[in-house]
N, C-alpha and C positions, 0 to 999 in steps of 0.2 A: 447399607451401603457396597456397592461392589467394588472389590480391589480393581485400581487401573493407575497405568503411570502416564503422567499429565505428558500431552503432546505439545510442543510449542513452536512457534514460529522461528526460534534461535536455534532449534536442536533437531528438527525435522526434514525430513525433503518436503517437497510440493506434495508429491504424491501419498507421502505417509498422512501429512497434516489436513489433506481434502478427505482422506479417507476416514480420518478421526471425525472430523467434523460433520459428516454423513450419520455419525453413530449417534445414539442418545444418552450418551454420557455426559454432555455437558462440559468435556474440556476437548477440544478448544468450543467455546460457546457461539451463539449466533453474533454477539458484539466483536468475538475477535474476528469472523468470518466478514461483518461490515467495515473492521478497521484495516485489514487486509486489502478489501476493495478500495477503500480511499487512497491508501499508498499505492496500489497499481494506478488509481487515477491521478492520482497527483505526480507519478514518475512520469504517466505519458505525456500530461499535460507539460513536463519539463521540457521532456524529448521533443514535442512539438515545436515547442517555444525557442528551442535550439536550431532547429532546422529552418524556423522563419524569418526571411528575410524582408523587412521593414524598411520603410522612408526614415531618415533621419530624426525626424520629430517623434516619431513612435519607438525609438528604440530603447530610453527611459521605462516606459510603460511594459515592454515586452520584457526586459531586462526583470523589472517589479514582479511581473508574474512568474517568471521562471525561478525567482527567489521563493516567492511565495509557496509555488509547487513543490518545490526541494525540502521545505522547511515543514509543509505537511506529510511529504514522503518520509521524512525522516521521524516523524513524531509517532508511528505506528509503529 
């Protein structure tokens, strides 16, 4: 097995992380890539929900969507 240092989302730049993802080392792996994409999608959902103006009767639903999106973004 090759010697390598694990590349994580906590200690790497986006450039370093995506470069490592492109390698066949397994660190980071495809699951980590999918998790990051989910976090990005959830963050964008939260952003759009924050910008969206709705009628009063829809405000609770929109707030719930934003809350769920923020929770998803933080879980990854």
